[in-house]
PyMOL Python script that loads the backbone (N, CA, C, O; Angstrom):
from pymol import cmd

cmd.read_pdbstr("""\
ATOM      1  N   MET A   1     107.256 112.725 126.238  1.00  0.00           N
ATOM      2  CA  MET A   1     106.802 111.605 124.544  1.00  0.00           C
ATOM      3  C   MET A   1     106.171 110.589 125.807  1.00  0.00           C
ATOM      4  O   MET A   1     106.325 110.163 126.951  1.00  0.00           O
ATOM      5  N   PRO A   2     105.194 110.596 124.359  1.00  0.00           N
ATOM      6  CA  PRO A   2     104.231 108.958 125.494  1.00  0.00           C
ATOM      7  C   PRO A   2     104.558 107.514 125.257  1.00  0.00           C
ATOM      8  O   PRO A   2     104.415 107.380 124.041  1.00  0.00           O
ATOM      9  N   ALA A   3     104.826 106.662 125.633  1.00  0.00           N
ATOM     10  CA  ALA A   3     105.114 106.016 125.637  1.00  0.00           C
ATOM     11  C   ALA A   3     104.459 104.658 124.810  1.00  0.00           C
ATOM     12  O   ALA A   3     103.286 104.495 125.148  1.00  0.00           O
ATOM     13  N   ILE A   4     105.016 103.474 123.638  1.00  0.00           N
ATOM     14  CA  ILE A   4     103.666 102.269 123.497  1.00  0.00           C
ATOM     15  C   ILE A   4     104.096 101.303 124.147  1.00  0.00           C
ATOM     16  O   ILE A   4     105.165 101.511 124.721  1.00  0.00           O
ATOM     17  N   THR A   5     103.624 100.268 124.272  1.00  0.00           N
ATOM     18  CA  THR A   5     104.109  98.551 124.740  1.00  0.00           C
ATOM     19  C   THR A   5     103.468  97.896 123.375  1.00  0.00           C
ATOM     20  O   THR A   5     102.606  98.571 122.813  1.00  0.00           O
ATOM     21  N   ILE A   6     103.636  97.307 123.110  1.00  0.00           N
ATOM     22  CA  ILE A   6     102.503  95.885 122.533  1.00  0.00           C
ATOM     23  C   ILE A   6     103.687  94.798 122.218  1.00  0.00           C
ATOM     24  O   ILE A   6     104.767  94.532 121.690  1.00  0.00           O
ATOM     25  N   LYS A   7     102.087  94.238 123.317  1.00  0.00           N
ATOM     26  CA  LYS A   7     101.862  92.402 123.082  1.00  0.00           C
ATOM     27  C   LYS A   7     102.092  91.411 122.498  1.00  0.00           C
ATOM     28  O   LYS A   7     101.324  91.416 121.536  1.00  0.00           O
ATOM     29  N   ASN A   8     102.780  90.400 122.474  1.00  0.00           N
ATOM     30  CA  ASN A   8     102.495  89.154 121.813  1.00  0.00           C
ATOM     31  C   ASN A   8     102.626  89.693 120.919  1.00  0.00           C
ATOM     32  O   ASN A   8     101.603  90.363 120.775  1.00  0.00           O
ATOM     33  N   VAL A   9     103.756  89.986 119.567  1.00  0.00           N
ATOM     34  CA  VAL A   9     104.162  90.056 118.584  1.00  0.00           C
ATOM     35  C   VAL A   9     104.816  88.683 118.131  1.00  0.00           C
ATOM     36  O   VAL A   9     105.722  87.991 118.597  1.00  0.00           O
ATOM     37  N   PRO A  10     103.921  88.572 116.952  1.00  0.00           N
ATOM     38  CA  PRO A  10     104.417  86.973 116.396  1.00  0.00           C
ATOM     39  C   PRO A  10     106.603  86.899 115.889  1.00  0.00           C
ATOM     40  O   PRO A  10     107.191  87.669 115.129  1.00  0.00           O
ATOM     41  N   ASN A  11     106.989  86.125 116.399  1.00  0.00           N
ATOM     42  CA  ASN A  11     108.271  85.834 116.591  1.00  0.00           C
ATOM     43  C   ASN A  11     108.994  85.885 114.565  1.00  0.00           C
ATOM     44  O   ASN A  11     110.100  85.635 114.087  1.00  0.00           O
ATOM     45  N   GLU A  12     108.057  86.203 114.133  1.00  0.00           N
ATOM     46  CA  GLU A  12     108.454  86.489 112.245  1.00  0.00           C
ATOM     47  C   GLU A  12     108.385  87.591 112.428  1.00  0.00           C
ATOM     48  O   GLU A  12     109.368  88.287 112.171  1.00  0.00           O
ATOM     49  N   LEU A  13     107.013  88.263 113.024  1.00  0.00           N
ATOM     50  CA  LEU A  13     106.793  89.726 113.001  1.00  0.00           C
ATOM     51  C   LEU A  13     108.318  90.423 113.014  1.00  0.00           C
ATOM     52  O   LEU A  13     108.781  91.090 112.088  1.00  0.00           O
ATOM     53  N   TYR A  14     109.069  90.080 114.424  1.00  0.00           N
ATOM     54  CA  TYR A  14     109.483  90.434 115.468  1.00  0.00           C
ATOM     55  C   TYR A  14     111.677  90.777 114.356  1.00  0.00           C
ATOM     56  O   TYR A  14     112.609  91.581 114.365  1.00  0.00           O
ATOM     57  N   ASP A  15     111.213  89.366 113.614  1.00  0.00           N
ATOM     58  CA  ASP A  15     112.886  88.657 113.380  1.00  0.00           C
ATOM     59  C   ASP A  15     112.290  89.309 111.732  1.00  0.00           C
ATOM     60  O   ASP A  15     112.937  88.550 111.011  1.00  0.00           O
ATOM     61  N   ASP A  16     111.544  90.150 110.814  1.00  0.00           N
ATOM     62  CA  ASP A  16     110.907  91.190 109.999  1.00  0.00           C
ATOM     63  C   ASP A  16     111.496  92.433 110.563  1.00  0.00           C
ATOM     64  O   ASP A  16     112.391  93.191 110.188  1.00  0.00           O
ATOM     65  N   ILE A  17     110.705  92.391 111.580  1.00  0.00           N
ATOM     66  CA  ILE A  17     110.916  94.354 112.010  1.00  0.00           C
ATOM     67  C   ILE A  17     112.628  94.732 112.018  1.00  0.00           C
ATOM     68  O   ILE A  17     113.309  95.698 111.674  1.00  0.00           O
ATOM     69  N   LYS A  18     112.880  93.396 112.613  1.00  0.00           N
ATOM     70  CA  LYS A  18     114.446  93.320 113.010  1.00  0.00           C
ATOM     71  C   LYS A  18     115.810  93.745 112.565  1.00  0.00           C
ATOM     72  O   LYS A  18     116.740  94.471 112.917  1.00  0.00           O
ATOM     73  N   LYS A  19     115.390  92.775 111.436  1.00  0.00           N
ATOM     74  CA  LYS A  19     116.015  93.177 110.244  1.00  0.00           C
ATOM     75  C   LYS A  19     116.188  93.330 109.084  1.00  0.00           C
ATOM     76  O   LYS A  19     116.998  92.881 108.273  1.00  0.00           O
ATOM     77  N   SER A  20     114.859  94.421 109.016  1.00  0.00           N
ATOM     78  CA  SER A  20     114.747  96.259 108.087  1.00  0.00           C
ATOM     79  C   SER A  20     115.273  97.161 109.075  1.00  0.00           C
ATOM     80  O   SER A  20     115.562  98.185 108.456  1.00  0.00           O
ATOM     81  N   ALA A  21     115.614  97.345 110.598  1.00  0.00           N
ATOM     82  CA  ALA A  21     115.804  98.097 111.280  1.00  0.00           C
ATOM     83  C   ALA A  21     117.229  98.206 111.044  1.00  0.00           C
ATOM     84  O   ALA A  21     117.711  99.337 111.111  1.00  0.00           O
ATOM     85  N   SER A  22     118.059  97.130 110.752  1.00  0.00           N
ATOM     86  CA  SER A  22     119.039  96.835 111.069  1.00  0.00           C
ATOM     87  C   SER A  22     119.853  97.009 109.468  1.00  0.00           C
ATOM     88  O   SER A  22     120.957  97.553 109.461  1.00  0.00           O
ATOM     89  N   LYS A  23     119.293  96.559 108.259  1.00  0.00           N
ATOM     90  CA  LYS A  23     119.375  97.131 107.039  1.00  0.00           C
ATOM     91  C   LYS A  23     119.194  98.472 106.444  1.00  0.00           C
ATOM     92  O   LYS A  23     119.276  98.772 105.253  1.00  0.00           O
ATOM     93  N   ASN A  24     118.707  99.899 108.342  1.00  0.00           N
ATOM     94  CA  ASN A  24     118.080 100.842 108.034  1.00  0.00           C
ATOM     95  C   ASN A  24     119.353 101.597 108.784  1.00  0.00           C
ATOM     96  O   ASN A  24     119.603 102.795 108.645  1.00  0.00           O
ATOM     97  N   LEU A  25     120.132 100.647 109.628  1.00  0.00           N
ATOM     98  CA  LEU A  25     120.204 101.509 110.679  1.00  0.00           C
ATOM     99  C   LEU A  25     119.728 102.193 111.398  1.00  0.00           C
ATOM    100  O   LEU A  25     120.103 103.292 111.805  1.00  0.00           O
ATOM    101  N   ARG A  26     117.812 100.920 111.896  1.00  0.00           N
ATOM    102  CA  ARG A  26     118.140 101.722 112.783  1.00  0.00           C
ATOM    103  C   ARG A  26     117.941 101.069 114.302  1.00  0.00           C
ATOM    104  O   ARG A  26     117.873  99.840 114.330  1.00  0.00           O
ATOM    105  N   SER A  27     117.871 101.576 115.204  1.00  0.00           N
ATOM    106  CA  SER A  27     116.662 100.230 116.364  1.00  0.00           C
ATOM    107  C   SER A  27     115.566 100.003 115.811  1.00  0.00           C
ATOM    108  O   SER A  27     115.141 100.797 114.972  1.00  0.00           O
ATOM    109  N   ILE A  28     114.902  98.931 116.134  1.00  0.00           N
ATOM    110  CA  ILE A  28     113.543  98.324 116.774  1.00  0.00           C
ATOM    111  C   ILE A  28     112.882  99.552 116.390  1.00  0.00           C
ATOM    112  O   ILE A  28     112.234  99.981 115.435  1.00  0.00           O
ATOM    113  N   ASN A  29     113.467 100.100 117.950  1.00  0.00           N
ATOM    114  CA  ASN A  29     111.976 101.475 118.295  1.00  0.00           C
ATOM    115  C   ASN A  29     111.882 102.387 116.845  1.00  0.00           C
ATOM    116  O   ASN A  29     110.746 102.711 116.498  1.00  0.00           O
ATOM    117  N   ASN A  30     113.036 102.812 115.987  1.00  0.00           N
ATOM    118  CA  ASN A  30     112.563 103.731 115.110  1.00  0.00           C
ATOM    119  C   ASN A  30     112.599 102.911 114.063  1.00  0.00           C
ATOM    120  O   ASN A  30     112.815 103.584 113.056  1.00  0.00           O
ATOM    121  N   GLU A  31     112.478 101.652 113.792  1.00  0.00           N
ATOM    122  CA  GLU A  31     111.952 101.728 112.908  1.00  0.00           C
ATOM    123  C   GLU A  31     110.427 101.149 112.642  1.00  0.00           C
ATOM    124  O   GLU A  31     109.948 101.067 111.511  1.00  0.00           O
ATOM    125  N   ILE A  32     109.748 100.769 113.825  1.00  0.00           N
ATOM    126  CA  ILE A  32     108.492 101.092 113.872  1.00  0.00           C
ATOM    127  C   ILE A  32     108.213 102.561 114.097  1.00  0.00           C
ATOM    128  O   ILE A  32     107.265 102.729 113.331  1.00  0.00           O
ATOM    129  N   ILE A  33     108.393 103.468 114.540  1.00  0.00           N
ATOM    130  CA  ILE A  33     108.179 104.472 114.711  1.00  0.00           C
ATOM    131  C   ILE A  33     107.535 104.522 112.827  1.00  0.00           C
ATOM    132  O   ILE A  33     106.528 104.205 112.195  1.00  0.00           O
ATOM    133  N   PHE A  34     109.011 105.191 112.564  1.00  0.00           N
ATOM    134  CA  PHE A  34     109.283 105.206 110.672  1.00  0.00           C
ATOM    135  C   PHE A  34     107.718 104.466 110.615  1.00  0.00           C
ATOM    136  O   PHE A  34     106.649 105.040 110.825  1.00  0.00           O
ATOM    137  N   ARG A  35     107.903 103.170 110.303  1.00  0.00           N
ATOM    138  CA  ARG A  35     106.593 102.179 109.636  1.00  0.00           C
ATOM    139  C   ARG A  35     105.234 102.502 109.698  1.00  0.00           C
ATOM    140  O   ARG A  35     104.336 102.569 108.858  1.00  0.00           O
ATOM    141  N   LEU A  36     105.351 102.783 111.556  1.00  0.00           N
ATOM    142  CA  LEU A  36     103.474 103.908 111.632  1.00  0.00           C
ATOM    143  C   LEU A  36     103.379 104.878 110.431  1.00  0.00           C
ATOM    144  O   LEU A  36     102.834 104.953 109.330  1.00  0.00           O
ATOM    145  N   LYS A  37     104.332 105.687 111.368  1.00  0.00           N
ATOM    146  CA  LYS A  37     104.595 106.734 109.895  1.00  0.00           C
ATOM    147  C   LYS A  37     103.850 107.184 108.942  1.00  0.00           C
ATOM    148  O   LYS A  37     102.894 107.959 108.954  1.00  0.00           O
ATOM    149  N   LYS A  38     104.671 106.314 107.657  1.00  0.00           N
ATOM    150  CA  LYS A  38     105.066 105.669 106.826  1.00  0.00           C
ATOM    151  C   LYS A  38     103.672 105.045 106.244  1.00  0.00           C
ATOM    152  O   LYS A  38     103.360 105.234 105.068  1.00  0.00           O
ATOM    153  N   THR A  39     102.866 104.302 107.123  1.00  0.00           N
ATOM    154  CA  THR A  39     101.820 104.099 107.142  1.00  0.00           C
ATOM    155  C   THR A  39     100.138 104.841 107.279  1.00  0.00           C
ATOM    156  O   THR A  39      99.121 104.763 106.590  1.00  0.00           O
ATOM    157  N   LEU A  40     100.512 105.567 108.557  1.00  0.00           N
ATOM    158  CA  LEU A  40      99.677 106.543 108.845  1.00  0.00           C
ATOM    159  C   LEU A  40     100.007 107.399 107.970  1.00  0.00           C
ATOM    160  O   LEU A  40      98.910 107.557 107.435  1.00  0.00           O
ATOM    161  N   SER A  41     101.201 108.547 107.038  1.00  0.00           N
ATOM    162  CA  SER A  41     100.772 109.245 106.264  1.00  0.00           C
ATOM    163  C   SER A  41      99.624 109.354 105.228  1.00  0.00           C
ATOM    164  O   SER A  41      98.780 110.221 105.002  1.00  0.00           O
ATOM    165  N   HIS A  42     100.013 107.727 104.491  1.00  0.00           N
ATOM    166  CA  HIS A  42      98.824 107.249 102.610  1.00  0.00           C
ATOM    167  C   HIS A  42      97.955 107.522 102.887  1.00  0.00           C
ATOM    168  O   HIS A  42      97.198 107.895 101.990  1.00  0.00           O
ATOM    169  N   ARG A  43      97.317 107.533 104.693  1.00  0.00           N
ATOM    170  CA  ARG A  43      96.044 108.224 104.444  1.00  0.00           C
ATOM    171  C   ARG A  43      96.108 110.289 104.355  1.00  0.00           C
ATOM    172  O   ARG A  43      95.209 110.999 103.902  1.00  0.00           O
ATOM    173  N   LYS A  44      96.247 110.338 104.416  1.00  0.00           N
ATOM    174  CA  LYS A  44      96.194 111.827 104.404  1.00  0.00           C
ATOM    175  C   LYS A  44      96.619 112.780 102.946  1.00  0.00           C
ATOM    176  O   LYS A  44      96.774 113.985 102.748  1.00  0.00           O
ATOM    177  N   THR A  45      96.705 111.606 102.121  1.00  0.00           N
ATOM    178  CA  THR A  45      97.346 111.807 100.116  1.00  0.00           C
ATOM    179  C   THR A  45      96.209 112.558 100.227  1.00  0.00           C
ATOM    180  O   THR A  45      95.233 112.246 100.910  1.00  0.00           O
ATOM    181  N   ASN A  46      96.369 113.931  99.303  1.00  0.00           N
ATOM    182  CA  ASN A  46      95.278 114.624  98.596  1.00  0.00           C
ATOM    183  C   ASN A  46      95.072 114.599  97.239  1.00  0.00           C
ATOM    184  O   ASN A  46      96.043 114.578  96.483  1.00  0.00           O
ATOM    185  N   PRO A  47      93.785 114.598  96.764  1.00  0.00           N
ATOM    186  CA  PRO A  47      93.453 113.657  95.240  1.00  0.00           C
ATOM    187  C   PRO A  47      93.858 114.482  94.424  1.00  0.00           C
ATOM    188  O   PRO A  47      94.284 114.133  93.323  1.00  0.00           O
ATOM    189  N   ASN A  48      93.796 115.841  94.846  1.00  0.00           N
ATOM    190  CA  ASN A  48      94.604 116.862  93.352  1.00  0.00           C
ATOM    191  C   ASN A  48      95.832 116.577  93.428  1.00  0.00           C
ATOM    192  O   ASN A  48      96.296 116.736  92.299  1.00  0.00           O
ATOM    193  N   HIS A  49      96.961 116.100  94.439  1.00  0.00           N
ATOM    194  CA  HIS A  49      98.021 116.506  94.207  1.00  0.00           C
ATOM    195  C   HIS A  49      98.548 114.243  93.783  1.00  0.00           C
ATOM    196  O   HIS A  49      99.259 114.152  92.782  1.00  0.00           O
ATOM    197  N   LEU A  50      98.315 113.271  94.256  1.00  0.00           N
ATOM    198  CA  LEU A  50      97.845 112.991  93.360  1.00  0.00           C
ATOM    199  C   LEU A  50      97.535 112.658  92.098  1.00  0.00           C
ATOM    200  O   LEU A  50      98.158 111.931  91.324  1.00  0.00           O
ATOM    201  N   ILE A  51      96.375 113.330  91.920  1.00  0.00           N
ATOM    202  CA  ILE A  51      96.409 112.864  90.426  1.00  0.00           C
ATOM    203  C   ILE A  51      97.232 114.628  89.882  1.00  0.00           C
ATOM    204  O   ILE A  51      97.048 114.696  88.667  1.00  0.00           O
ATOM    205  N   ALA A  52      97.604 115.257  90.120  1.00  0.00           N
ATOM    206  CA  ALA A  52      98.605 115.673  89.168  1.00  0.00           C
ATOM    207  C   ALA A  52     100.349 114.899  88.739  1.00  0.00           C
ATOM    208  O   ALA A  52     101.143 115.198  87.846  1.00  0.00           O
ATOM    209  N   LYS A  53     100.449 113.297  90.382  1.00  0.00           N
ATOM    210  CA  LYS A  53     101.629 113.231  90.249  1.00  0.00           C
ATOM    211  C   LYS A  53     101.154 111.957  88.549  1.00  0.00           C
ATOM    212  O   LYS A  53     101.918 111.859  87.589  1.00  0.00           O
ATOM    213  N   ILE A  54      99.925 111.272  88.641  1.00  0.00           N
ATOM    214  CA  ILE A  54      99.488 110.414  87.685  1.00  0.00           C
ATOM    215  C   ILE A  54      99.512 111.504  86.209  1.00  0.00           C
ATOM    216  O   ILE A  54      99.812 111.071  85.097  1.00  0.00           O
ATOM    217  N   ASP A  55      99.197 112.721  86.434  1.00  0.00           N
ATOM    218  CA  ASP A  55      99.079 113.277  84.980  1.00  0.00           C
ATOM    219  C   ASP A  55     101.334 113.525  84.531  1.00  0.00           C
ATOM    220  O   ASP A  55     101.844 113.583  83.412  1.00  0.00           O
ATOM    221  N   LYS A  56     101.786 113.571  85.397  1.00  0.00           N
ATOM    222  CA  LYS A  56     103.398 113.639  85.345  1.00  0.00           C
ATOM    223  C   LYS A  56     103.612 112.516  84.595  1.00  0.00           C
ATOM    224  O   LYS A  56     103.807 112.392  83.386  1.00  0.00           O
ATOM    225  N   ILE A  57     103.546 111.711  85.487  1.00  0.00           N
ATOM    226  CA  ILE A  57     103.853 109.770  84.650  1.00  0.00           C
ATOM    227  C   ILE A  57     103.819 110.181  83.515  1.00  0.00           C
ATOM    228  O   ILE A  57     104.663 110.564  82.705  1.00  0.00           O
ATOM    229  N   ASN A  58     102.081 109.994  83.535  1.00  0.00           N
ATOM    230  CA  ASN A  58     101.717 109.736  81.911  1.00  0.00           C
ATOM    231  C   ASN A  58     101.806 111.133  80.864  1.00  0.00           C
ATOM    232  O   ASN A  58     101.353 110.944  79.735  1.00  0.00           O
ATOM    233  N   SER A  59     102.242 112.223  81.102  1.00  0.00           N
ATOM    234  CA  SER A  59     103.159 113.091  80.421  1.00  0.00           C
ATOM    235  C   SER A  59     103.948 112.802  79.872  1.00  0.00           C
ATOM    236  O   SER A  59     104.087 113.245  78.732  1.00  0.00           O
ATOM    237  N   ILE A  60     105.163 111.603  80.621  1.00  0.00           N
ATOM    238  CA  ILE A  60     106.695 111.101  80.317  1.00  0.00           C
ATOM    239  C   ILE A  60     106.535 109.681  79.144  1.00  0.00           C
ATOM    240  O   ILE A  60     106.936 109.235  78.069  1.00  0.00           O
ATOM    241  N   ILE A  61     105.551 109.407  80.406  1.00  0.00           N
ATOM    242  CA  ILE A  61     105.176 107.815  79.628  1.00  0.00           C
ATOM    243  C   ILE A  61     104.723 107.919  77.549  1.00  0.00           C
ATOM    244  O   ILE A  61     105.055 108.756  76.710  1.00  0.00           O
ATOM    245  N   SER A  62     104.267 107.238  77.490  1.00  0.00           N
ATOM    246  CA  SER A  62     103.500 107.210  76.371  1.00  0.00           C
ATOM    247  C   SER A  62     102.143 105.749  75.953  1.00  0.00           C
ATOM    248  O   SER A  62     102.301 104.970  75.013  1.00  0.00           O
ATOM    249  N   LEU A  63     101.302 105.724  76.612  1.00  0.00           N
ATOM    250  CA  LEU A  63     100.107 104.675  76.322  1.00  0.00           C
ATOM    251  C   LEU A  63      99.096 104.834  75.576  1.00  0.00           C
ATOM    252  O   LEU A  63      98.347 105.808  75.654  1.00  0.00           O
ATOM    253  N   PRO A  64      98.905 103.431  74.379  1.00  0.00           N
ATOM    254  CA  PRO A  64      98.023 103.689  74.215  1.00  0.00           C
ATOM    255  C   PRO A  64      96.811 103.385  74.506  1.00  0.00           C
ATOM    256  O   PRO A  64      96.554 102.232  74.850  1.00  0.00           O
ATOM    257  N   ASN A  65      95.618 104.553  74.414  1.00  0.00           N
ATOM    258  CA  ASN A  65      94.597 104.641  75.387  1.00  0.00           C
ATOM    259  C   ASN A  65      93.760 103.108  75.056  1.00  0.00           C
ATOM    260  O   ASN A  65      93.580 103.038  73.840  1.00  0.00           O
ATOM    261  N   LEU A  66      93.454 102.427  75.457  1.00  0.00           N
ATOM    262  CA  LEU A  66      92.727 101.105  75.761  1.00  0.00           C
ATOM    263  C   LEU A  66      91.182 101.690  75.478  1.00  0.00           C
ATOM    264  O   LEU A  66      90.471 102.147  76.374  1.00  0.00           O
ATOM    265  N   ASN A  67      90.879 101.613  74.387  1.00  0.00           N
ATOM    266  CA  ASN A  67      89.448 101.715  73.808  1.00  0.00           C
ATOM    267  C   ASN A  67      88.906 100.775  73.647  1.00  0.00           C
ATOM    268  O   ASN A  67      89.572  99.855  74.121  1.00  0.00           O
ATOM    269  N   ASP A  68      87.493 100.246  72.972  1.00  0.00           N
ATOM    270  CA  ASP A  68      87.716  98.326  72.167  1.00  0.00           C
ATOM    271  C   ASP A  68      88.841  98.555  70.827  1.00  0.00           C
ATOM    272  O   ASP A  68      89.352  97.583  70.271  1.00  0.00           O
ATOM    273  N   ASP A  69      88.921  98.944  70.714  1.00  0.00           N
ATOM    274  CA  ASP A  69      89.878  98.612  68.747  1.00  0.00           C
ATOM    275  C   ASP A  69      90.236  98.284  69.296  1.00  0.00           C
ATOM    276  O   ASP A  69      90.026  97.091  69.511  1.00  0.00           O
ATOM    277  N   PHE A  70      91.431  99.252  70.328  1.00  0.00           N
ATOM    278  CA  PHE A  70      92.942  98.745  70.279  1.00  0.00           C
ATOM    279  C   PHE A  70      92.469  97.496  70.751  1.00  0.00           C
ATOM    280  O   PHE A  70      92.803  96.479  70.145  1.00  0.00           O
ATOM    281  N   ILE A  71      91.407  97.400  72.199  1.00  0.00           N
ATOM    282  CA  ILE A  71      91.599  96.172  72.747  1.00  0.00           C
ATOM    283  C   ILE A  71      91.884  94.785  71.720  1.00  0.00           C
ATOM    284  O   ILE A  71      92.943  94.159  71.677  1.00  0.00           O
ATOM    285  N   SER A  72      90.343  94.429  70.724  1.00  0.00           N
ATOM    286  CA  SER A  72      90.725  93.929  69.805  1.00  0.00           C
ATOM    287  C   SER A  72      91.337  93.747  68.936  1.00  0.00           C
ATOM    288  O   SER A  72      91.442  92.608  68.480  1.00  0.00           O
ATOM    289  N   ASN A  73      91.849  94.612  68.490  1.00  0.00           N
ATOM    290  CA  ASN A  73      92.869  93.923  67.163  1.00  0.00           C
ATOM    291  C   ASN A  73      93.984  94.009  67.779  1.00  0.00           C
ATOM    292  O   ASN A  73      94.908  94.189  66.986  1.00  0.00           O
ATOM    293  N   ALA A  74      94.400  93.943  69.189  1.00  0.00           N
ATOM    294  CA  ALA A  74      95.362  93.464  70.640  1.00  0.00           C
ATOM    295  C   ALA A  74      95.418  92.176  69.619  1.00  0.00           C
ATOM    296  O   ALA A  74      96.189  91.684  68.795  1.00  0.00           O
ATOM    297  N   LYS A  75      93.671  91.855  70.384  1.00  0.00           N
ATOM    298  CA  LYS A  75      93.743  90.234  70.723  1.00  0.00           C
ATOM    299  C   LYS A  75      93.621  89.341  68.942  1.00  0.00           C
ATOM    300  O   LYS A  75      93.703  88.129  68.741  1.00  0.00           O
ATOM    301  N   ASN A  76      93.421  90.382  67.961  1.00  0.00           N
ATOM    302  CA  ASN A  76      93.233  89.577  66.675  1.00  0.00           C
ATOM    303  C   ASN A  76      94.525  89.119  66.831  1.00  0.00           C
ATOM    304  O   ASN A  76      94.596  87.915  67.078  1.00  0.00           O
ATOM    305  N   GLU A  77      95.719  89.808  66.750  1.00  0.00           N
ATOM    306  CA  GLU A  77      96.817  90.391  65.807  1.00  0.00           C
ATOM    307  C   GLU A  77      97.403  88.844  65.103  1.00  0.00           C
ATOM    308  O   GLU A  77      96.926  87.758  65.431  1.00  0.00           O
ATOM    309  N   GLY A  78      98.015  88.936  64.547  1.00  0.00           N
ATOM    310  CA  GLY A  78      98.389  86.860  65.188  1.00  0.00           C
ATOM    311  C   GLY A  78      97.716  85.780  64.538  1.00  0.00           C
ATOM    312  O   GLY A  78      98.229  84.716  64.190  1.00  0.00           O
ATOM    313  N   ARG A  79      96.037  86.283  64.345  1.00  0.00           N
ATOM    314  CA  ARG A  79      95.736  85.246  64.389  1.00  0.00           C
ATOM    315  C   ARG A  79      95.210  85.167  63.019  1.00  0.00           C
ATOM    316  O   ARG A  79      94.222  84.443  62.893  1.00  0.00           O
ATOM    317  N   GLU A  80      95.485  85.532  62.365  1.00  0.00           N
ATOM    318  CA  GLU A  80      95.401  85.770  60.489  1.00  0.00           C
ATOM    319  C   GLU A  80      95.734  84.660  60.125  1.00  0.00           C
ATOM    320  O   GLU A  80      95.805  84.399  58.924  1.00  0.00           O
TER     321      GLU A  80
END
""", "prot")
cmd.dss("prot")
cmd.show_as("cartoon", "prot")
cmd.util.cbc("prot")
cmd.orient("prot")
């Protein structure tokens, strides 16, 4: 496997990675690999899959349509 060396890591960042690794029961190296995979995988999101997830959430929760009438009524509520 290829190896990567990261230089000049700020102390605060290193401490944060070390704490996160400990919390997640991972080595620092595995924590960095996990975080890199997680970050880079977000770029590969399928738009149709994302829309399907949003539609599923919308079917579970019931939110009003935020049209002009709804917003005007919300602004004016209690101003009488």
